[in-house]
C-alpha positions as CSV (number, residue, x, y, z in Angstrom):
1,M,29.2,-34.6,15.8
2,E,30.8,-35.8,12.6
3,T,27.7,-38.0,12.0
4,A,25.5,-35.0,12.6
5,T,27.5,-32.9,10.2
6,A,27.3,-35.5,7.6
7,L,23.6,-35.5,7.9
8,T,23.3,-31.8,7.3
9,E,26.0,-31.5,4.6
10,G,24.8,-34.2,2.1
11,D,25.1,-33.8,-1.7
12,G,21.3,-33.3,-2.0
13,Q,21.0,-30.5,0.7
14,P,21.3,-27.5,-1.7
15,E,18.7,-28.9,-3.9
16,K,16.4,-29.5,-1.0
17,C,16.9,-26.0,0.1
18,N,16.1,-24.7,-3.3
19,R,12.9,-26.8,-3.4
20,R,11.9,-25.5,0.0
21,F,12.5,-21.9,-0.8
22,R,10.3,-22.3,-4.1
23,R,7.6,-24.0,-2.1
24,E,7.6,-21.2,0.5
25,T,7.6,-18.5,-2.0
26,F,4.7,-20.1,-4.0
27,H,2.4,-20.2,-1.1
28,Q,3.3,-16.8,0.1
29,V,3.0,-15.3,-3.4
30,L,-0.4,-16.9,-3.9
31,A,-1.7,-15.6,-0.5
32,C,-0.5,-12.1,-1.3
33,L,-2.1,-12.2,-4.7
34,I,-5.5,-13.2,-3.3
35,A,-5.3,-10.5,-0.6
36,N,-4.6,-7.9,-3.3
37,S,-7.4,-9.0,-5.6
38,S,-9.7,-7.3,-3.0
39,V,-8.1,-4.0,-4.3
40,L,-9.3,-4.4,-7.8
41,G,-13.0,-3.6,-7.1
42,P,-12.4,-0.5,-5.0
43,A,-9.6,0.7,-7.5
44,M,-12.1,0.5,-10.4
45,G,-14.3,3.0,-8.3
46,V,-11.4,5.5,-8.7
47,G,-11.5,5.4,-12.4
48,Y,-15.2,4.8,-12.9
49,S,-16.0,8.6,-12.8
50,A,-14.0,9.0,-16.1
51,V,-16.2,6.3,-17.7
52,A,-19.6,7.2,-16.5
53,L,-19.5,11.0,-16.4
54,G,-19.9,11.3,-20.2
55,P,-22.9,8.9,-20.5
56,L,-24.6,10.3,-17.4
57,G,-24.3,14.0,-18.6
58,S,-25.4,13.2,-22.2
59,P,-28.7,14.5,-23.5
60,K,-29.6,10.8,-24.3
61,S,-29.0,9.8,-20.6
62,E,-31.9,7.9,-18.8
63,M,-31.4,10.3,-15.9
64,S,-31.6,14.1,-15.9
65,V,-28.4,15.1,-14.1
66,T,-27.0,18.6,-13.6
67,D,-23.4,19.8,-13.7
68,D,-23.3,20.2,-9.9
69,Q,-24.6,16.6,-9.5
70,L,-21.9,15.4,-11.8
71,S,-19.3,17.1,-9.8
72,W,-20.6,15.4,-6.7
73,F,-20.6,12.1,-8.5
74,A,-16.8,12.5,-9.2
75,S,-15.8,13.7,-5.8
76,V,-18.1,11.8,-3.3
77,T,-15.7,8.9,-3.1
78,A,-13.0,11.2,-1.7
79,I,-15.4,12.3,1.0
80,T,-16.2,8.7,2.1
81,T,-12.8,7.1,1.7
82,P,-11.6,8.4,5.2
83,I,-14.6,6.5,6.7
84,G,-13.4,3.4,5.1
85,C,-9.9,3.9,6.5
86,I,-11.3,4.1,10.0
87,L,-13.4,1.1,9.6
88,S,-10.4,-0.8,8.1
89,G,-8.6,-0.3,11.3
90,L,-11.6,-1.7,13.3
91,A,-11.9,-4.7,10.9
92,M,-8.3,-5.6,11.2
93,Q,-8.6,-5.7,14.9
94,R,-10.8,-8.8,14.3
95,S,-8.4,-10.3,11.8
96,R,-6.5,-9.4,8.7
97,R,-8.5,-11.9,6.8
98,F,-11.7,-10.3,7.9
99,G,-10.6,-6.9,7.0
100,I,-9.9,-8.0,3.4
101,M,-13.2,-9.9,3.1
102,T,-14.9,-6.8,4.3
103,T,-13.3,-4.7,1.6
104,S,-14.6,-7.0,-1.1
105,F,-18.1,-7.3,0.4
106,V,-18.5,-3.5,0.7
107,S,-17.1,-3.0,-2.8
108,L,-19.6,-5.6,-4.3
109,V,-22.5,-3.8,-2.4
110,G,-21.5,-0.5,-3.9
111,W,-21.4,-1.8,-7.4
112,L,-24.7,-3.6,-7.2
113,V,-26.3,-0.4,-5.7
114,I,-25.2,1.5,-8.9
115,Y,-26.2,-1.3,-11.2
116,F,-29.8,-1.5,-9.9
117,S,-30.2,2.2,-9.1
118,P,-33.6,3.7,-10.3
119,G,-32.4,7.3,-9.9
120,F,-29.4,9.4,-9.4
121,G,-29.7,9.5,-5.7
122,C,-29.1,5.8,-5.6
123,V,-26.2,6.2,-8.1
124,L,-24.6,8.7,-5.7
125,T,-25.2,6.3,-2.8
126,G,-23.4,3.6,-4.6
127,R,-20.5,5.8,-5.4
128,A,-20.4,6.8,-1.7
129,I,-20.2,3.1,-0.7
130,C,-17.4,2.5,-3.2
131,G,-15.6,5.4,-1.7
132,V,-15.8,3.5,1.6
133,A,-14.5,0.4,-0.1
134,V,-11.5,2.5,-1.4
135,G,-10.7,3.3,2.2
136,L,-11.1,-0.2,3.5
137,A,-8.7,-1.3,0.7
138,S,-5.9,1.0,1.6
139,A,-4.2,-0.9,4.4
140,P,-5.4,-4.6,5.0
141,S,-3.7,-6.3,1.9
142,T,-0.4,-4.3,2.3
143,I,-0.3,-5.3,6.2
144,Y,-1.2,-8.8,5.4
145,A,1.5,-9.0,2.7
146,A,4.1,-7.5,5.0
147,E,3.2,-10.0,7.9
148,V,3.0,-13.3,5.8
149,A,6.1,-12.7,3.4
150,G,9.6,-13.4,4.3
151,S,12.1,-10.4,4.5
152,K,13.5,-11.3,1.0
153,L,10.0,-11.3,-0.6
154,R,8.5,-8.5,1.4
155,G,10.1,-5.8,-0.5
156,I,8.2,-6.8,-3.6
157,V,4.8,-7.9,-2.3
158,V,4.1,-4.7,-0.1
159,T,4.0,-2.7,-3.4
160,W,1.3,-4.9,-4.9
161,T,-1.5,-3.0,-3.4
162,S,-0.4,0.0,-5.6
163,V,0.0,-2.3,-8.6
164,S,-3.6,-3.5,-8.0
165,I,-4.9,-0.1,-7.8
166,A,-3.2,1.1,-11.1
167,T,-4.4,-2.2,-12.7
168,G,-8.0,-1.7,-11.5
169,V,-8.1,1.9,-12.9
170,L,-6.8,0.6,-16.2
171,I,-9.3,-2.2,-16.3
172,V,-12.3,0.1,-15.8
173,Y,-10.9,2.4,-18.6
174,M,-10.9,-0.6,-20.9
175,L,-14.4,-1.7,-19.8
176,G,-15.6,1.8,-20.4
177,F,-14.1,1.6,-24.0
178,F,-15.6,-1.7,-24.9
179,C,-19.0,-1.0,-23.2
180,K,-19.2,2.4,-24.7
181,E,-22.2,4.2,-23.1
182,N,-23.5,1.4,-20.9
183,W,-22.4,2.5,-17.5
184,R,-24.6,0.0,-15.7
185,L,-22.8,-2.9,-17.3
186,V,-19.5,-1.5,-16.5
187,A,-20.7,-1.4,-12.8
188,L,-21.9,-5.0,-12.9
189,L,-18.6,-6.1,-14.3
190,C,-16.7,-4.3,-11.6
191,G,-19.0,-6.0,-9.1
192,M,-17.9,-9.4,-10.4
193,F,-14.3,-8.7,-9.6
194,A,-15.2,-8.0,-6.1
195,A,-17.3,-11.1,-5.8
196,C,-14.5,-13.3,-7.1
197,S,-12.0,-11.8,-4.6
198,L,-14.5,-12.4,-1.7
199,V,-14.9,-16.1,-2.7
200,L,-11.1,-16.7,-3.1
201,T,-10.3,-15.0,0.2
202,F,-12.8,-17.1,2.1
203,L,-11.8,-20.4,0.5
204,M,-8.0,-20.1,-0.1
205,M,-6.3,-17.4,2.1
206,P,-4.9,-18.3,5.5
207,E,-4.8,-15.9,8.4
208,S,-1.8,-13.9,9.2
209,P,0.6,-15.9,11.6
210,T,1.7,-12.6,13.2
211,F,-1.8,-11.5,14.0
212,L,-2.6,-14.9,15.4
213,K,0.4,-14.8,17.6
214,A,-0.4,-11.3,18.7
215,S,-4.0,-12.7,19.6
216,G,-2.6,-15.4,21.9
217,R,-3.4,-18.3,19.5
218,S,0.0,-19.8,19.1
219,K,-1.1,-23.1,17.8
220,A,-3.2,-21.4,15.1
221,A,-0.3,-19.2,14.3
222,E,2.1,-22.2,13.8
223,D,-0.7,-23.9,11.6
224,S,-0.9,-20.9,9.4
225,L,2.8,-20.6,9.2
226,R,3.0,-24.2,8.1
227,R,0.4,-23.6,5.5
228,L,2.1,-20.5,4.1
229,N,5.3,-22.4,3.8
230,G,3.8,-25.5,2.1
231,V,4.6,-27.9,5.0
232,R,2.7,-31.2,4.7
233,K,0.4,-32.4,7.4
234,D,2.5,-35.6,7.9
235,K,5.7,-33.6,8.5
236,K,7.0,-31.8,11.6
237,T,7.3,-28.1,11.6
238,P,10.8,-27.2,10.3
239,E,13.1,-25.6,12.8
240,H,13.5,-22.4,10.9
241,L,9.7,-21.9,11.2
242,L,9.9,-22.5,15.0
243,E,12.5,-19.8,15.1
244,E,10.3,-17.5,13.0
245,L,7.6,-18.0,15.5
246,L,9.9,-17.3,18.5
247,K,11.2,-14.2,17.0
248,S,7.7,-12.8,16.2
249,N,7.0,-13.5,20.0
250,A,9.1,-10.4,20.8
251,N,7.2,-8.3,18.4
252,V,3.7,-9.3,19.2
253,D,3.6,-10.5,22.8
254,D,3.2,-6.9,24.0
255,A,-0.4,-7.1,22.7
256,A,-1.3,-9.6,25.5
257,R,-0.1,-7.3,28.2
258,P,-2.8,-5.5,30.2
259,V,-1.5,-2.1,29.4
260,S,-3.8,0.7,28.1
261,R,-3.5,0.9,24.3
262,I,-4.6,4.5,24.4
263,G,-1.7,5.4,26.8
264,S,0.9,3.2,25.1
265,I,0.2,4.5,21.6
266,F,1.9,7.8,22.5
267,R,5.3,6.2,22.9
268,A,8.2,7.3,20.8
269,E,8.4,4.1,18.7
270,N,4.7,4.7,17.6
271,L,4.7,8.5,17.2
272,K,7.9,8.8,15.3
273,P,6.9,6.5,12.4
274,F,3.4,8.0,12.5
275,F,4.6,11.5,11.9
276,V,7.0,10.5,9.3
277,M,4.3,8.6,7.3
278,V,1.8,11.4,7.7
279,G,4.3,13.9,6.3
280,Y,5.1,11.6,3.4
281,F,1.5,11.4,2.6
282,F,1.0,15.2,2.9
283,F,3.8,15.9,0.3
284,Q,2.4,13.1,-1.8
285,Q,-1.0,14.7,-2.2
286,F,0.0,18.3,-2.4
287,S,2.7,17.7,-5.0
288,G,0.0,16.8,-7.5
289,T,0.2,13.1,-7.8
290,F,-3.5,12.3,-7.3
291,V,-4.7,15.5,-9.0
292,I,-3.2,14.4,-12.3
293,I,-4.9,10.9,-12.0
294,Y,-8.4,12.3,-11.2
295,Y,-8.3,15.2,-13.6
296,A,-6.2,13.4,-16.3
297,V,-8.3,14.8,-19.3
298,D,-8.6,18.3,-17.9
299,F,-5.0,18.4,-16.7
300,A,-3.8,17.4,-20.2
301,R,-5.7,20.1,-21.7
302,E,-4.5,22.7,-19.3
303,A,-0.9,21.7,-19.8
304,G,-1.1,22.4,-23.5
305,I,-1.2,18.9,-24.8
306,Q,-2.8,18.8,-28.3
307,M,-3.7,15.1,-28.5
308,D,-7.1,13.9,-27.5
309,G,-7.4,14.2,-23.6
310,K,-9.1,10.7,-23.2
311,L,-6.1,9.2,-25.1
312,M,-3.6,11.0,-23.0
313,A,-5.4,9.7,-20.0
314,I,-5.0,6.1,-21.2
315,F,-1.2,6.8,-21.7
316,I,-1.2,8.1,-18.1
317,G,-2.8,4.9,-16.9
318,L,-0.4,2.7,-18.8
319,T,2.5,4.7,-17.4
320,R,1.3,4.2,-13.9
321,V,1.0,0.5,-14.4
322,L,4.4,0.3,-15.9
323,G,5.8,2.4,-13.0
324,T,4.1,0.2,-10.3
325,L,5.4,-2.9,-11.9
326,C,9.0,-1.6,-11.9
327,V,8.8,-0.1,-8.4
328,S,8.8,-3.7,-6.9
329,W,12.2,-4.5,-8.5
330,V,13.4,-1.1,-7.6
331,S,12.3,-1.4,-4.0
332,M,13.7,-4.9,-3.8
333,R,17.2,-3.7,-5.0
334,Y,17.4,-0.3,-3.5
335,G,15.0,-0.3,-0.6
336,R,12.5,2.4,0.2
337,R,14.6,5.6,1.1
338,I,16.7,5.8,-2.0
339,P,13.8,5.3,-4.6
340,S,11.7,7.9,-2.5
341,V,14.5,10.6,-2.8
342,G,14.9,9.8,-6.6
343,S,11.2,9.9,-7.2
344,G,10.9,13.4,-5.5
345,A,13.8,14.7,-7.5
346,G,12.5,13.4,-10.7
347,M,8.9,14.9,-9.9
348,T,10.6,18.3,-9.1
349,L,12.5,18.1,-12.4
350,F,9.7,17.3,-14.7
351,M,6.9,19.5,-13.0
352,G,9.5,22.3,-13.0
353,I,9.9,21.9,-16.9
354,L,6.1,21.8,-17.2
355,S,6.0,25.1,-15.1
356,V,8.4,26.9,-17.4
357,Y,6.6,25.7,-20.5
358,S,3.3,26.9,-19.2
359,W,4.7,30.2,-18.0
360,A,6.3,30.7,-21.5
361,S,3.1,29.8,-23.4
362,S,1.1,32.1,-21.1
363,N,3.4,35.0,-21.8
364,G,3.3,34.9,-25.7
365,F,6.3,32.6,-26.4
366,E,5.5,30.1,-29.2
367,I,7.2,26.7,-29.0
368,P,6.8,24.7,-32.0
369,D,6.8,21.3,-30.4
370,R,3.1,20.4,-31.0
371,G,2.5,19.7,-27.3
372,V,5.3,17.1,-27.1
373,I,7.2,18.8,-24.3
374,P,4.1,18.8,-21.8
375,A,3.1,15.2,-22.8
376,I,6.5,13.9,-22.1
377,S,6.8,16.0,-18.8
378,I,3.6,14.7,-17.5
379,L,4.2,11.0,-18.4
380,M,7.7,11.2,-16.8
381,Y,6.3,13.0,-13.7
382,I,3.7,10.1,-13.4
383,L,6.5,7.5,-14.0
384,M,8.8,9.2,-11.4
385,S,6.0,9.7,-8.8
386,T,5.0,6.0,-9.2
387,M,8.5,4.9,-8.5
388,G,8.4,6.3,-5.1
389,F,5.9,9.0,-3.8
390,L,2.8,7.4,-5.2
391,V,3.4,3.9,-4.1
392,L,6.0,3.5,-1.4
393,P,4.0,5.4,1.4
394,F,1.2,2.9,1.0
395,A,3.7,0.0,1.0
396,M,5.6,1.2,4.1
397,I,2.5,1.5,6.4
398,G,2.7,-2.3,6.6
399,E,6.3,-2.1,7.8
400,V,7.0,0.7,10.1
401,Y,4.3,0.4,12.7
402,P,4.6,-2.0,15.7
403,A,2.3,-5.0,15.4
404,R,0.3,-4.2,18.4
405,F,-0.7,-0.8,17.1
406,K,-0.6,-1.4,13.4
407,D,-4.4,-1.8,12.8
408,I,-5.1,1.6,14.5
409,L,-2.1,3.6,13.2
410,S,-2.4,2.4,9.6
411,G,-6.1,3.1,9.5
412,L,-5.5,6.6,10.9
413,T,-2.6,7.3,8.6
414,T,-4.6,6.3,5.4
415,C,-7.5,8.3,6.7
416,L,-5.4,11.4,7.0
417,A,-3.9,10.6,3.5
418,Y,-7.4,10.7,1.9
419,V,-8.3,13.9,3.8
420,F,-5.2,15.5,2.2
421,S,-6.4,14.0,-1.2
422,F,-10.0,15.4,-0.8
423,I,-8.6,18.9,0.0
424,A,-6.0,18.8,-3.0
425,L,-8.6,17.6,-5.4
426,K,-11.2,20.1,-4.2
427,V,-9.0,23.2,-4.3
428,Y,-7.5,22.4,-7.8
429,P,-10.3,24.1,-9.8
430,E,-10.0,27.2,-7.5
431,M,-6.3,27.3,-7.8
432,L,-6.6,27.4,-11.6
433,K,-8.8,30.3,-11.4
434,S,-6.8,32.3,-8.7
435,I,-3.1,31.6,-9.7
436,D,-3.5,30.2,-13.3
437,K,-2.2,27.0,-14.6
438,H,1.5,27.9,-14.5
439,G,1.1,29.0,-10.9
440,V,-0.5,25.5,-10.0
441,F,2.4,23.8,-11.6
442,I,4.9,25.9,-9.8
443,F,3.0,25.2,-6.5
444,Y,3.4,21.4,-7.3
445,T,7.1,21.8,-8.1
446,A,7.7,23.5,-4.8
447,F,5.9,20.8,-2.8
448,S,7.7,18.1,-4.8
449,L,11.1,19.7,-3.9
450,A,10.0,20.1,-0.3
451,G,8.9,16.5,-0.1
452,T,12.2,15.3,-1.5
453,I,14.1,17.2,1.4
454,F,11.6,15.8,3.8
455,V,12.1,12.0,2.8
456,A,15.8,12.5,2.4
457,A,16.1,13.7,6.0
458,L,13.6,11.6,8.0
459,L,12.4,8.5,6.0
460,P,13.9,5.3,7.5
461,E,15.3,2.4,5.4
462,T,13.4,-0.8,5.9
463,K,15.0,-3.1,3.3
464,G,16.4,-6.3,4.6
465,K,15.1,-5.7,8.1
466,T,12.7,-7.7,10.1
467,L,9.6,-6.0,11.4
468,R,10.9,-6.4,14.9
469,E,14.2,-4.7,13.7
470,I,12.2,-1.8,12.3
471,E,10.3,-1.3,15.5
472,E,13.4,-1.2,17.5
473,S,15.0,1.4,15.3
474,Y,12.4,3.9,16.6
475,K,13.1,3.1,20.3
476,N,15.7,4.8,22.5
477,N,18.0,1.7,22.4
478,K,20.6,2.9,25.0
479,K,20.2,2.9,28.8
480,T,22.6,4.0,31.5
481,S,23.6,2.1,34.7
482,T,25.9,2.9,37.5
483,V,28.3,0.2,38.6
484,N,30.9,0.9,41.4
485,G,30.2,4.6,41.1
486,K,30.7,4.7,37.3
487,T,28.0,5.4,34.8
488,K,27.9,3.0,31.7
489,T,26.0,3.1,28.6
490,I,24.4,-0.2,27.7
491,D,23.2,-1.1,24.1
492,C,19.8,-2.6,24.4
493,S,19.2,-3.2,20.8
494,D,17.3,-6.3,19.5
495,E,20.6,-8.1,18.8
496,N,21.8,-8.0,22.3
497,G,18.7,-7.1,24.4
498,D,16.5,-10.1,23.7
499,K,18.5,-12.7,25.7
500,D,15.5,-14.7,26.6
501,L,14.3,-15.1,23.2
502,Q,17.8,-16.1,22.0
503,L,18.1,-18.6,24.9
504,K,14.8,-20.2,23.8
505,I,16.0,-20.6,20.2
506,I,19.3,-22.0,21.2
507,T,17.6,-24.4,23.8
508,S,15.2,-25.5,20.9
509,K,18.2,-26.2,18.7
510,D,20.0,-28.2,21.3
511,Q,17.0,-30.3,22.1
512,R,16.4,-31.2,18.4
513,L,20.1,-31.9,17.8
514,N,20.3,-34.2,20.8
515,N,17.1,-36.1,19.6
516,S,18.6,-36.6,16.1
517,M,21.8,-37.8,17.7
518,D,19.9,-40.3,19.9
519,Q,18.2,-41.7,16.8
520,V,21.6,-42.0,15.0
C-alpha cells in the first residue's frame, strides 16, 4: 500500500491534474461553442424584421407591400416557432447532434428562400421557415451543453444559447447598418453563418455520451466521453471517466426499460419540473421581456425617450449582450435561483419607475430630464431581465428534466414558451389602445412582481448538482417499511439508494488497484 500511495502522490501529480483539467475543459468548451453556433442563424431571424421592414415598406422597394403584409412579415416567425419546438423534440430523439444539424439546415433553407424570393409570398415563406429554425434552436444546444460539460463547467455553458441569441440579433443589426437598404444581401450573409455551423457540427462535434448511453450504445458513449476529455487513442480510459459512465447509467438506463413513455411521463419527477418551467416562461413573457426586444423602437418612443429609436434599439441590443455575458459568471457563482429572484426584483423596480414616469407624463407633470429616466429604466430593466428571467429558463431546461424524457419535455416547454410569446407580442398594440402606455407598464410591473414570488417559492437550485441528483430531488425519496411490527422511514436518496452502482464503482477501483500492485 505504501508503494501504491507513493505512485499517486508524486511531486508531479498536481501539475498532471491541472493539465488534465485544462485538456478536458478545452474539448468540452469547443464542443459547446460549435453546438451554440447553430443558434446564430435562427437568432438573426429574430432581429431581421427590424432591418428589413424599412426597405420593404419604402416607396423605392422592388416589391409592393402593404402595412398589413409588413405586420405579418414581423410576426410570422412567432407563429411558426412552436412548430420548430415540437420538431426539435423529435429530432433530438434521433440524436442531439442530429437536432443541432437540423437547426442549421432549416435556418440555411429559410435564408436562401428569402434571398432568391421573386415576390413577397416567397419572402413570407422564408420568414416562416426561419421561425421554425428559431424553435428548433431553442433546446438542442442547451441540452447538449448540459450533457457534455462537467458539473463545474455546466453552469456557464448552459447559458451560451442565450448569449448566442443576443449575439445573433446584434450581428444582424450591424449587417443592416453596413448593408443599408440591401435586405437580400443581409439574408445571404445570415445564411452563411448557418452554413458554417452545419459544416462545423458535421466535422468536429461528437455526440452526447449521455444520449448514447441512453440509447444502449455503451461503447460509443465511452468513445465520445474520451474524445470530449481529450484522451489519446493509445491511452486507457481514465478511472474517473469510467465512474462518470457508471453514474450516468443510473440516470439513463430507464430509457432501455420496456415501459410506456406516455404513461411514465406523468410521474411526479417529470410533472413537477415541467410545471415549474412552464410557469417561469409564462411570467417571462407577460412581464414584457420579449415585447421590448421585438418592439424596441416603438417601445422607446412610447416610453418618452427623446433619442432616435433605432439608436436606442442598438443600446438595448448591446445591453442584452452584456447581460448574457455576465449571467454566465453570476450563474456559476450564485446558481440559478438567487439570480432569478434578483432579476425579478430588479425588473419590478425599474418597470415600476417607468410606470410612475409614464403616468406622471400622461397627467400633465413635466419632468425636465430630456428622456433620461425612461432610457435608464429600460436599459436597466433589460440588464436585470437578462441576468435571470430572459436567460435562465432556457438554460435550465437542459438540467431539470430526466434524460429519458428530456427530448419531449424540453420541446414541449419551449413550444409553450413561444406560444406565450406570440400572445404577448400580438396583444401589445391592442393593450396600448385599451389601457394606454402607463397601463401597459403597470401590467408588466405586476407580472414581474408575481414572477419574482413564483421563482422564490418554487424554483429549484441546480448549482453544483449532477443531472442525477437534480432528477432525484423531484422524487419522493422516502419509503416506509415495517420491521417487527414497527414502521420505519427509509431514506432512498441517490446517496444511499444506488447501492448496486456504488458497488460497481468500488469493484472497478479495487480491480484496477490490484492490477497496478501486481505490476509493481
